[in-house]
Each structure stands twice: as C-alpha cells, then as structure tokens.
C-alpha positions in Angstrom: 121.0 117.0 86.5 121.2 115.6 83.0 118.0 114.3 81.4 119.3 110.8 81.2 120.0 110.7 84.9 116.4 112.0 85.6 115.0 109.2 83.3 117.2 106.7 85.1 115.7 107.8 88.5 112.2 107.5 87.2 112.8 104.0 85.6 114.4 102.8 88.8 111.4 104.1 90.8 109.1 102.2 88.4 111.1 99.0 88.7 111.1 99.3 92.5 107.4 99.8 92.5 106.8 96.9 90.2 108.3 94.3 92.6 105.2 92.1 93.3 105.6 91.5 96.9 102.1 90.1 97.3 102.8 87.5 94.6 106.1 86.6 96.3 104.8 86.4 99.8 101.8 84.3 98.8 103.8 82.0 96.6 106.4 81.4 99.2 103.9 80.8 102.0 101.2 78.8 100.2 102.5 78.0 96.7 99.4 79.7 95.3 99.4 82.4 92.6 97.7 85.4 94.0 96.5 86.4 90.6 94.0 83.6 90.7 92.6 84.6 94.1 89.5 86.8 94.5 90.3 90.2 92.8 93.6 88.9 91.4 95.5 91.9 92.7 98.8 91.7 94.5 98.2 94.1 97.4 97.9 93.4 101.1 94.1 92.9 101.1 94.2 90.1 98.5 97.4 88.6 100.1 95.4 88.4 103.3 92.6 86.5 101.5 95.1 84.2 99.9 97.5 83.4 102.8 96.2 85.0 106.0 96.5 88.2 108.0 100.3 88.0 108.5 100.8 87.7 104.8 98.6 90.7 104.2 100.4 92.8 106.8 103.8 91.8 105.5 102.7 92.5 101.9 101.3 95.9 102.7 104.4 96.8 104.7 106.7 95.8 101.9 104.6 97.7 99.3 104.8 100.8 101.5 108.5 100.3 101.8 108.8 100.5 98.0 107.6 104.1 98.1 109.9 105.1 100.8 112.9 103.5 99.1 112.1 105.1 95.7 111.9 108.6 97.2 115.1 108.0 99.2 116.8 106.8 96.0 115.6 109.9 94.1 116.8 112.2 96.9 120.2 110.5 97.0 120.8 110.7 93.3 119.6 114.3 92.8 121.6 117.3 93.8 120.1 119.4 96.7 120.2 122.5 94.6 118.7 120.9 91.5 115.9 123.0 89.8 112.5 121.3 90.0 113.9 118.7 92.5 110.5 118.6 94.3 108.9 117.6 91.0 111.4 114.8 90.5 110.5 113.4 94.0 106.8 113.7 93.3 107.0 111.9 89.9 109.4 109.3 91.3 106.8 108.6 94.0 104.0 108.3 91.4 106.1 105.9 89.3 106.2 103.6 92.3 102.4 103.5 92.3 102.3 102.9 88.5 104.9 100.2 88.8 102.9 98.6 91.6 99.6 98.6 89.7 101.1 97.7 86.3 104.1 95.5 87.1 106.5 94.6 84.2 107.4 91.5 86.2 103.8 90.3 86.0 103.2 91.0 82.3 101.1 88.2 80.9 99.2 87.2 77.7 95.4 87.3 78.3 94.0 84.7 76.0 90.3 85.7 76.1 91.2 89.2 74.8 94.3 88.1 72.9 96.2 91.0 74.5 99.2 91.4 76.7 98.4 93.0 80.1 100.1 94.1 83.3 99.0 92.9 86.7 99.4 94.4 90.1 97.6 96.0 93.0 95.4 99.1 93.5 98.2 101.3 94.9 97.1 102.2 98.4 100.1 101.0 100.3 102.5 102.2 97.6 100.8 105.6 97.8 101.2 105.6 101.6 104.9 104.7 101.3 105.5 107.5 98.7 103.8 110.0 101.0 106.1 108.9 103.9 109.1 109.2 101.6 108.1 112.8 100.8 107.4 113.7 104.4 107.9 111.0 107.0 105.5 112.4 109.8 102.5 112.0 107.5 102.4 108.3 108.4 101.4 109.2 111.9 98.3 110.9 110.6 97.3 108.8 107.6 97.6 105.3 109.1 95.1 105.8 112.0 92.7 107.7 109.8 92.7 105.0 107.1 92.4 102.3 109.9 89.3 104.2 111.2 87.8 104.2 107.7 88.3 100.5 107.4 86.9 99.8 110.8 83.8 102.0 110.7 83.0 102.2 107.0 84.1 98.6 106.3 85.2 98.6 102.7 88.8 97.9 101.8 88.4 99.8 98.5 87.2 102.9 100.3 90.0 102.6 102.7 92.5 102.4 99.9 91.1 105.6 98.3 91.1 107.3 101.7 94.9 107.0 101.9 95.4 109.3 99.0 92.5 111.5 100.1 94.0 112.1 103.5 97.4 112.6 101.9 96.0 115.4 99.8 94.4 117.1 102.9 97.6 116.9 105.0 99.9 118.1 102.2 97.5 120.9 101.4 97.5 122.0 105.0 101.3 121.9 105.3 101.7 123.7 101.9 99.3 126.5 103.1 101.5 126.8 106.2 104.5 127.1 103.9 106.3 124.2 105.5 106.0 121.8 102.5 106.2 122.3 98.7 102.8 122.7 97.0 104.0 120.0 94.5 103.3 117.4 97.2 99.6 118.2 96.8 99.8 117.2 93.2 101.3 113.9 94.3 98.2 113.2 96.4 95.8 114.2 93.6 97.4 112.2 90.9 97.9 109.2 93.3 94.2 109.3 94.1 93.3 109.3 90.4 95.6 106.3 89.8 94.0 104.4 92.7 90.4 105.2 91.6 91.2 104.0 88.1 92.5 100.7 89.5 89.4 100.3 91.7 86.8 100.8 88.9 85.4 97.3 89.5 85.1 97.9 93.2 83.4 101.2 92.6 80.9 99.5 90.4 80.2 96.9 93.2 79.8 99.8 95.7 77.1 101.3 93.5 75.4 98.0 93.3 75.7 97.3 97.0 77.7 94.1 96.4 81.1 95.1 97.6 82.5 93.0 100.4 82.4 94.6 103.9 84.8 94.3 106.8 85.3 95.9 110.2 82.9 97.2 112.8 79.8 97.1 110.6 80.3 93.4 110.0 80.8 92.7 113.7 77.7 94.8 114.5 75.6 93.0 111.9 76.7 89.6 113.4 75.8 90.7 116.9 72.3 91.8 115.7 71.7 88.5 113.9 72.8 86.5 117.0 70.6 88.6 119.3 
C-alpha cells in the first residue's frame, strides 16, 4: 500500500474523529454552544449537562460510532495481506481519538492567551468505538465494566479513563492467548495516555476532592442525609 494511501487513511480517520457530534446535538436541540457549558468539552457527559440525558447518550453513541467507522474504513482501504496492517488499524483508531479531542472543525482563537486552540472531548467514547472497530466483542465486556465504575466510584473522569484501562487488560489477555495481535495492546496504552492528558484538570480536582460525583455514592449520600 503506497505511503500516500496510508496517509490518506490516517487523515480520513482524523477527520471522522473530529466531527463534533456533541456540539451538533446540543446546538440542534437547545441552540446552545456546548463549549460554553461546564467543562466546555464536546463529549457525552457535557452534552448531558447541556441538553439532558438523551443528548448525552446520543452524543456518546455517535462518538463511539466514529471509532467503528474509521477502523472499518481503514480495513476496507487496506489490502488483507498488507505488511503492518495491524499497525495501520491501530494508528487509524488513535487518530479518531486525537481528532475527537482536538477537532479541526472547532479550531478557535483564544483571546486571553492570543493563541489558536483546538476544542473537543476527552476521548472515552471514541476510544470505546475504536476498540470495538478492532475487535467487536470487546464492547460486551468494557461497557458494563465502565458502567460499574461510574455507578460505584461515581466520577465521570475515572469512568472515561477506565474505558482505555479495561481495553488494555482485555486486549492483553487475548494477545497472550494468541487470538488477537499484540499491537492492539499498544492501542489501549496510547489511548489511555491521550485520555489522561485531556483529563488533567479533572485529575487535579480529584486530588483536591472537588471533582463532581455521580452514581450510587451520590444516591447513598442523599439517603443518609434524608435519614
């Protein structure tokens, strides 16, 4: 596969990932700009804050779909016997997350710093979609595990990071079994690094104990207060 075609696949993967579904969904449903709401990110959690639970679920689903679509596109455009094809699929999946977090469509001039900057999300749903694109059954494992983290631990940021973490563990297990390429483990590790970098402000709030909590712990706290 010529180098220009490889670059085309990666650029297309980035452009797919850069589609700001959170911005689109919130804009169409409420007329608001999601970048001015809470964290300013375009992912499902902030879409839910800006326009309700349906908007959040729709945004997260569409963001995950970007990952699936990009990997499907990379598979379709690359020959089956292509050397390093697994690497192409992995890098294409990562380009979706980068596009999601740093969208060319949301490039803006930030007056306080007098710099241009990209806007986007944290990459959790895009990471999930990329993992499904690489190996579809992983969704059956990662989704309930991430939901359990959200429900019992209660932090959306920790839940987002857990998606890549569980992806690493599952891909590592399958690679050790010899049923999946070991390159898929690299996908999980790099995806986790990208997500953690995007969530630096949240990690700072976690350290300070000021991060917003959701799930079972909030419910339990309310019950204790009422009793």
